[in-house]
C-alpha positions, 0 to 999 in steps of 0.5 A: 084355740088360736084364731087364724091371722094374716101376717104381712111383711115387706116381701111375704104375706102369710094368710090363713090356708084355705080351699081356694088356695088349692090351684095356686098351691099345686102350681107352686109345688109343680115347679122344680121339685128336686129340693123336696126329698125330705119335705111333703109337698103336694104334687097336682091339684088333687094332692093340693086339695087333700093337703089343704083338707088335712091341714084344716082338719088339724086346725079345726081340732086345735093342732095347728095353724096353717098358712099359705105363703104369698109373695107380696111382689106379685101376690103369687102363692109360693108355698106353705108353713104352719104353727103345729104341736101347740101346747098349753101350760095354764091351769092346775097341774095335772099328772100325767099332762095332756099335751095340746089341751087348753085350760078354760075356754078353748076359744080364748086360749093361746099356746104356751109353746109351739113348733114352726114346721111343714114349711116349703117354698116353690123353686123360684121363691127359694133363696129370695129371703121370703123364708127368712121374713116368714119365720120372723113374722111367725116368731114375732107373733108367737113371742109378742102376741101369744107370749109363748115360752118356747118355739121348736123347729126340726128337720130330717138330720139329712136335710142340711139345707133346712138345718142350715136355714134354722141355724142361721135364725139363731135357734139353739141345737138340742141334738139329734134324736136317732132313728126317730121316725120314718122319713118321707122316702121310707127310710128310718130317719134321725131328726135334728131338733132346735128351739128358741126360748122367750128370753132368747127371742130379743137376740134372735129377733135382732139377728134375723132383722139385721139379716133381712136389712142387709139383704134388702140394702146390698149397697150399704157400705157395711151391710149392717143396719140397726135393728131399730130401723127395721122395727119402724116397718114392723109387720102388720097383723090382722085377725 
């Protein structure tokens, strides 16, 4: 199963979610909560502890790899995100397939496909570019370290804010699955699905890197910086 890693960029650090993040996570979730209508975000310390406990239980059985999202500027926890729906396609073909079960030694297995989700940010961190760079760090790790074939993303079809953020990454829409599941508000929701394939990753990477470069260099005449410039400051990955 994938081992926990820390991914570090210019503005954000993604570190393995742990019990000691509970208080800081509760503080992040206690800010203005008006954007959380479609997103499960812990409210209060006990809820944060339960949130972390559930995430770690999923990690223990290889279902996800959760992170605390930390702003580099002040080392403040500003939210959480994770890899989930990990899937493995190595080994002999077995029918029907068993999703999420690696072939061979689970300790050394890495997924062939995954989803990025369960993402939320505190009110003060929204719109700062932290989410964009966090996605870049995760996508880079998935495609360039794990060598996945596919990354999926999804959002409640009503959540236009999240859908817009996913589309700005350059992900391809796969349509909306109608009456897909029960939403956070108890209403039966439709879900918008998106994906990025390994052959699409270089173009998506350039899109995201250019957006980040433009955002961090507002005085540039044309706000366009070659992707190679940003790659000189590639994110640090530590095990």
